[in-house]
Steps between C-alpha positions, in 0.01 A plus 500: 500500500857603577363809677390271785857418600582828678167472686586147605831625625338782701239262642768252599695761697189634675379153596843406635509812714143441624576140592794610711306784663217262594718267708347487851714496814613154605395334825781479758364393836222540756450496875216498748203292609187585695562556871637737760852365548818656365480500120132414498224734385135579535422701185827680417440823308738796465871445427806724534872466433797655678838595354634149563210337318334367814125453463253656746154341506175630647364180652155657519284263700786425741536877555876503459792575272737219404842549340680249278823477308477520119500121497213470750686430825317642804681792668264666750142603572314754708146602580178361646134588485396821677506878501815561703837611369642227279169316484290466185148452375536352151830652382467541123823651362864537596783710358865543598652847478856586398594524868386142554199604705181304434159658440178300532148591390295378799171464311226465760678714760495781239861595554860463385763354732876546469759250624876456509649232274484260795131567562529744791204740507599858416189702418140494378255741344138509386150445634172417331362792300514696178706799606866565423709225658196285572419171330224265400664161442853590387601213273816592312830670580831595340801708607716716274871574510441802724305285749165651407216256553213463251190329640202365306200618703257251344174590672556870430596433136824696517874500559660676795862603537699522826852560616671198650424649842128480427456875435223557246613643164215487251204319350530374141205413276140456600195278437361429154558333166673777309874524430685532831192411704467178703231256600604261779873502426694220666877508438783727389854473363762751389745476212855633461369833370279548804175439317223332694304199376166438673261207465170678455298193587149643479576628150679175391811684393849615589579870511840669485541832676791729579594549865301825493189317385507602132343242272744321264316204350259214573429153370261210557132413491290224647550167329716193457711602200859628503510837674155452653429433867262337744562645847841647434697503827875517567750688283879521484768637275862401444568859390418422138213250482175490697362177645131482592316237708179430307331327789170395344677354195759319717795640306775756499524743208815682395498840327760754398507833678256653249243225552568289190421133571804268491406160641282319752542183700299288739169320518285373786652213693749387763792396279821688436416825324128462565304734727196525723411867533848657471494820701844654537803524275855632541777539243873559544744675269676162467204346313337318792122507525320386816125427515283470809287204393244585764245225461778239496669655807842515342752726328619410152821629350569547126798616297431753227805511274425657160626302201677733258369511145747333264642730237490338157696597192364488147722198435361313798142576401552400134653174617176415680308511175742306279 
């Protein structure tokens, strides 16, 4: 049975690598309680990060944006319920462009609003409809390095692209269940290569597209297993990995850029690292992951530091079996 020894060696190395790869991010801190005061929330949803790591939160039922330091200290807020400039009706997503300007998907006002870093109103675009530049419940938003704005037009089952000024550029994708088609998409993120990741909620999957709308890959199906989803919602990337808020399963799932499952964490509850309908997620290039724990009216912060796989020599491995 000596022929088993090389197989045992190979299995040992693979299992060691898998154990390291499966390490979930560690809980760091949390902030927020139910209410309307500074640092309180009423169903927080979309999250965004600026170049300094500050966290922008769509405080949906309070119809405002709140901004916090990376550690959770309150910085500022703006917005109120209404249809006027700087007012919101269920803001659903927020993104910060390279210039520092802030873009908000104003869900039930069927528009996008643009603000300065301090929350001063700058511009708006969109009305209810299905034409170019019109929206039906815009729910997700991201901004690229050239300040182009990509908007998830959920009710129209499509993505729309705009210049930072609001000028219409193009429509990407369309309704359906085929590759590159969408059914009630909800959120969007962009990696370091410019590829777009969309939570295709009605199809229980994530799709990756190029910035021109060309299909790259997809993953996911309805279920509770690794890589499966129940009401997939928010999505974020640190430039390498993709983090997905699996709302119905009360967990966050982590994938590589090609859609291979890496690890999951979370279960239903109110404790540290537990969730109640997690909706939004944001990830920094410095390994910080923020989750809008919507049903618990709080933000949770995690640290995602990969553990390197230990290189073992033949001598070290043989010593284990002596």
